[in-house]
C-alpha positions in Angstrom: 121.2 87.1 58.4 119.6 88.6 55.2 116.1 89.3 56.6 117.1 91.1 59.7 119.5 93.3 57.6 116.7 93.9 55.1 114.3 95.0 57.9 116.8 97.4 59.2 117.4 98.9 55.7 113.8 98.6 54.3 114.3 101.9 52.4 116.7 100.1 50.0 114.0 97.7 49.1 111.5 100.5 48.5 114.0 102.3 46.4 114.7 99.3 44.2 111.0 98.6 43.9 110.2 102.1 42.9 113.0 102.3 40.3 111.8 99.0 38.8 108.1 100.1 38.6 109.1 103.5 37.1 111.1 101.7 34.5 108.4 99.1 33.8 105.6 101.7 33.8 107.6 103.9 31.3 108.2 101.0 29.0 104.5 100.0 29.1 103.1 103.4 28.1 105.7 104.5 25.6 103.4 103.7 22.7 100.4 105.7 21.7 99.6 109.4 21.2 99.3 110.0 24.9 102.6 108.4 25.7 104.4 111.5 27.2 101.5 112.4 29.4 101.0 108.8 30.4 104.7 108.4 31.3 104.6 111.5 33.5 101.4 110.3 35.3 102.8 106.8 35.8 106.1 108.2 37.1 104.4 110.7 39.4 102.0 108.0 40.8 104.9 105.5 41.4 107.6 107.7 43.0 105.6 108.2 46.2 106.1 104.5 46.9 109.5 105.6 48.4 107.6 106.8 51.4 104.8 104.2 51.5 105.7 103.0 55.0 105.5 106.5 56.5 102.6 107.9 54.6 100.6 104.9 53.4 97.2 106.7 53.1 98.7 109.6 51.1 100.5 107.2 48.8 97.3 105.3 48.2 95.5 108.5 47.2 98.2 109.5 44.8 98.4 106.0 43.3 94.6 105.9 42.9 94.5 109.3 41.2 97.2 108.1 38.8 95.4 104.9 38.0 92.2 106.8 37.3 94.1 109.3 35.0 95.9 106.5 33.1 92.5 104.7 32.7 91.0 107.9 31.3 93.9 108.0 28.8 93.4 104.3 27.9 97.1 103.8 29.0 96.7 101.8 32.2 98.5 98.6 31.6 98.8 96.8 35.0 98.0 98.1 38.5 101.2 97.2 40.3 101.9 100.6 41.9 98.3 100.8 43.2 98.4 97.2 44.3 101.6 97.9 46.3 99.9 101.0 47.9 96.8 99.0 48.8 98.9 96.2 50.3 101.0 98.7 52.3 98.0 100.5 53.8 96.1 97.4 54.8 99.2 95.7 56.2 100.1 98.6 58.5 96.7 99.8 59.7 93.3 98.3 60.6 91.2 101.4 61.4 87.9 102.2 59.9 89.5 105.0 57.9 91.9 102.5 56.3 89.1 100.1 55.3 87.0 103.0 53.8 90.0 104.4 51.8 91.0 101.0 50.5 87.4 100.1 49.5 86.8 103.5 47.9 90.0 103.2 45.8 89.1 99.7 44.6 85.5 100.7 43.7 86.6 103.9 42.0 89.2 102.2 39.8 86.9 99.2 39.1 84.2 101.5 37.8 86.7 103.5 35.7 88.3 100.4 34.3 85.2 98.2 33.7 82.9 101.0 32.5 84.9 103.8 31.0 88.1 102.4 29.6 88.8 100.8 26.3 90.2 97.7 27.9 88.4 94.4 27.3 86.3 93.1 30.1 88.4 90.1 31.0 91.6 92.1 31.2 89.9 94.8 33.2 88.4 92.3 35.6 91.8 90.7 36.1 93.2 94.1 37.1 90.4 94.6 39.7 91.0 91.1 41.1 94.7 91.9 41.5 93.8 95.1 43.5 91.4 93.1 45.7 93.9 90.4 46.3 96.6 92.9 47.2 94.3 94.5 49.8 93.3 91.1 51.3 97.0 90.0 51.3 98.0 93.1 53.2 95.2 92.6 55.7 96.2 89.0 56.2 99.8 90.0 56.8 98.8 92.6 59.3 96.6 90.1 61.2 99.5 87.6 61.2 101.9 90.2 62.5 99.4 91.1 65.3 99.0 87.4 66.2 102.8 86.8 66.4 103.2 90.0 68.4 100.4 88.9 70.8 102.1 85.5 71.2 105.5 87.1 71.8 103.9 89.5 74.4 102.2 86.6 76.1 105.4 84.6 76.2 107.3 87.6 77.6 104.5 88.2 80.2 104.6 84.5 81.2 108.4 84.7 81.5 108.1 87.8 83.7 105.5 86.1 85.9 107.6 83.0 86.2 110.6 85.1 87.3 108.4 86.9 89.7 107.1 83.7 91.2 110.6 82.3 91.4 111.7 85.4 93.2 108.7 85.2 95.6 109.4 81.6 96.3 113.0 82.3 96.9 112.1 85.2 99.3 109.6 83.0 101.2 112.2 80.2 101.5 114.8 82.7 102.7 112.3 84.0 105.3 111.5 80.5 106.4 115.1 79.6 106.7 115.8 82.8 108.6 113.0 82.0 111.1 114.4 78.5 111.6 117.9 79.7 112.1 116.7 82.4 114.5 114.7 80.0 116.5 117.5 77.4 116.7 120.3 79.8 117.5 118.4 82.2 119.8 117.2 79.4 122.1 120.5 77.6 122.3 122.5 80.7 122.9 120.1 81.9 125.6 120.5 78.6 127.4 124.3 78.7 127.0 124.5 82.2 128.3 122.5 81.5 131.4 124.3 78.2 132.1 127.7 79.8 131.4 126.9 82.6 133.9 125.8 80.0 136.5 129.0 78.0 135.9 131.1 81.1 136.4 129.4 82.0 139.6 129.7 78.5 141.0 133.3 78.0 139.9 134.6 80.7 142.2 133.2 79.1 145.4 132.6 75.4 144.5 134.3 74.3 141.2 132.5 70.9 141.5 129.1 72.5 141.2 130.2 74.1 138.0 130.1 70.7 136.3 126.3 70.7 136.0 126.0 74.1 134.1 128.9 73.2 131.9 127.3 69.9 130.9 124.1 71.8 130.1 126.2 74.2 127.9 127.6 71.2 126.1 124.2 69.6 125.7 122.6 72.9 124.4 125.5 73.5 122.0 125.3 69.9 120.6 121.5 70.3 120.2 121.9 73.6 118.4 124.6 72.1 116.2 122.3 69.2 115.3 119.5 71.7 114.5 121.8 73.8 112.3 122.9 70.7 110.4 119.2 69.8 109.8 118.4 73.3 108.5 121.5 73.3 106.3 120.6 69.9 105.1 117.2 71.3 103.9 118.9 74.2 102.2 121.5 71.9 100.4 119.0 69.2 99.6 120.9 66.6 101.6 119.8 64.2 104.3 118.6 65.7 107.5 117.0 64.7 110.8 113.2 65.0 111.2 112.0 68.5 112.2 111.1 69.1 115.8 107.5 68.8 116.9 105.3 69.0 120.1 106.3 65.5 120.8 109.7 66.9 121.8 108.3 69.6 124.0 109.3 67.7 127.2 112.9 67.8 126.2 112.6 71.6 125.4 111.1 72.3 128.8 113.8 70.2 130.5 116.5 72.3 128.8 114.9 75.5 130.3 114.5 73.9 133.7 118.2 73.2 133.7 118.9 76.9 133.8 117.2 77.1 137.2 113.7 78.3 136.1 110.6 76.6 137.4 108.8 75.5 134.3 105.3 73.9 134.4 104.0 72.0 131.3 100.3 71.4 131.0 98.7 69.3 128.3 94.9 69.6 128.0 92.7 67.5 125.7 93.6 64.3 123.9 96.9 64.4 121.9 96.2 64.0 118.2 98.4 63.9 115.1 99.0 67.3 113.7 99.9 68.5 110.2 103.6 68.9 109.9 103.5 72.7 109.4 101.3 73.1 112.6 103.5 70.7 114.6 106.7 72.5 113.7 105.3 76.0 114.1 103.8 75.2 117.5 107.1 73.9 118.7 108.9 77.0 117.4 106.4 79.3 119.0 106.8 77.7 122.4 110.6 77.7 122.0 110.8 81.4 121.0 108.5 82.3 123.9 110.8 80.5 126.4 113.8 82.1 124.8 112.4 85.6 125.2 111.7 84.8 128.9 115.2 83.6 129.4 116.8 86.6 127.8 114.5 89.4 129.0 112.0 88.6 131.7 114.1 87.8 134.7 111.3 85.4 135.7 111.3 82.7 138.3 108.3 80.6 137.0 107.0 79.8 133.5 103.8 78.0 132.7 103.5 76.3 129.3 100.0 75.2 128.4 99.0 73.2 125.3 95.3 72.5 124.6 94.0 70.2 121.8 90.6 70.8 120.3 89.1 72.4 117.3 92.1 74.7 117.6 95.5 74.1 118.9 95.9 76.6 121.7 99.4 77.5 123.1 100.1 79.7 126.1 103.4 80.6 127.6 103.1 82.8 130.7 105.9 84.0 133.1 106.1 86.1 136.2 108.9 88.3 135.0 109.1 92.1 134.8 106.6 92.4 131.9 106.6 93.9 128.5 108.9 96.8 129.1 111.8 94.4 128.8 110.4 92.1 126.1 111.8 92.2 122.6 108.5 93.3 121.1 110.1 94.9 118.1 112.6 92.0 117.5 112.6 89.2 115.1 111.3 86.6 117.6 107.8 88.0 118.0 107.6 88.9 114.3 108.5 85.4 113.4 105.9 84.0 115.7 103.2 86.2 114.2 104.3 85.2 110.7 104.1 81.5 111.5 100.6 81.8 113.0 99.3 84.0 110.2 100.4 81.6 107.6 98.3 78.9 109.3 95.3 81.1 109.6 95.5 81.5 113.3 96.0 84.4 115.7 98.6 85.4 118.3 98.3 87.7 121.3 101.3 89.0 123.2 101.2 91.4 126.1 101.2 91.9 129.9 99.4 89.2 131.8 96.9 89.9 134.5 98.6 90.0 137.9 102.0 90.7 136.4 104.4 89.0 134.0 104.0 88.5 130.3 101.8 86.2 128.3 102.1 84.9 124.7 99.0 83.0 123.4 98.4 81.4 120.0 95.4 79.7 118.5 95.8 77.7 115.3 92.8 76.2 113.6 93.2 72.5 112.9 90.3 71.8 110.5 91.4 74.4 107.9 95.0 73.0 107.7 94.2 69.3 107.9 
């Protein structure tokens, strides 16, 4: 409590120090034939200490001149005002000008005291040593302050970097969760919408035929609910089901076939274990491509092709109306591009030769293994 208050009111300390040194200096030079002049010089060279923090170099010049004048009068008793001025200057600044000024002051006073005054050598040497010690102490305090300031700045910088990393990680996690939720909900709702429309059409003419689409709506809703629980389980840190993979691609294709679309699934190459990130992303890419076709393409046939090799190649091609009705600017295609980019792969989406729309992705397997 005391030190923070003292730092906020440093002028009070400077005032008390100046008053004490003026009184002490006046008492020390009150004897001798030059006492009045010595008192005036001592007082004049001590009073500037009131502004030593704002004008350290000027205060040092005045204190040095006062010390030289008192030395010439053989009235210089002890160099406390000059020592304080030296300490203040070297503790506040580390420029070449500061070092030259401090050195010049010490040398000038040393020559005057050791060679030209009537003070015995031992006492004069002690005064010089005090001046040198004050300058070195000030330099040490300045260096320590700079070190502490550097440590504080480094700690603040590390804290800012930690906060930035935490925010980036949170943003990436939010984006990942958003992609998962989009993939889960969009596909399930697309299937439900198509099957609900089929059930509505069938119910008017043959209510019994509406059972099939209704069962598919129920199955798609239950699957979506399970996926949502899994995603929420990841967010909340609870237990959750394994994430989907290409091993469940048959079930995904069957759910689309149940809407009435003709879906062909082709697997080329020998199946191989895939990294979890690749397996999940590949499943989601196919799922999103099928969802886009269900929602926008008005297609009759879809071909899904998966090829294993040095790269995992995915292709979903339909015979629908083409890119004019595709949600190119939506979240689906953006999410697919993000997934592929994170794995170092590439994705192409556009009109297919001969009509329809084609989405193709290639994900390198060696770099993510």
